[in-house]
C-alpha positions as CSV (number, residue, x, y, z in Angstrom):
1,X,0.0,0.1,-0.2
2,X,1.1,3.5,-0.6
3,X,2.6,5.1,2.4
4,X,1.3,8.3,1.7
5,X,-2.5,7.4,2.5
6,X,-1.4,6.8,6.2
7,X,0.1,10.4,6.3
8,X,-3.2,11.6,4.7
9,X,-5.5,10.2,7.2
10,X,-3.4,11.2,10.1
11,X,-3.3,14.8,8.9
12,X,-7.0,14.4,8.3
13,X,-7.8,13.3,11.6
14,X,-5.6,16.1,13.3
15,X,-7.6,18.6,11.2
16,X,-10.8,17.5,12.0
17,X,-10.0,16.8,15.6
18,X,-8.5,20.2,15.7
19,X,-11.7,22.1,14.4
20,X,-14.0,20.0,16.5
21,X,-12.1,20.9,19.4
22,X,-11.8,24.6,18.3
23,X,-15.6,24.7,17.4
24,X,-16.7,23.3,20.9
25,X,-14.7,25.2,22.9
26,X,-14.7,28.6,21.6
27,X,-12.8,31.3,23.7
28,X,-10.6,28.4,25.5
29,X,-7.5,28.1,24.4
30,X,-4.7,25.1,25.7
């Protein structure tokens, strides 16, 4: 399998998690 697929999944997960975290906790910064 192509290794870049795993990188894409990881990046996508990070972006989605980051976006959800910012949206659910507005005004709060870690």
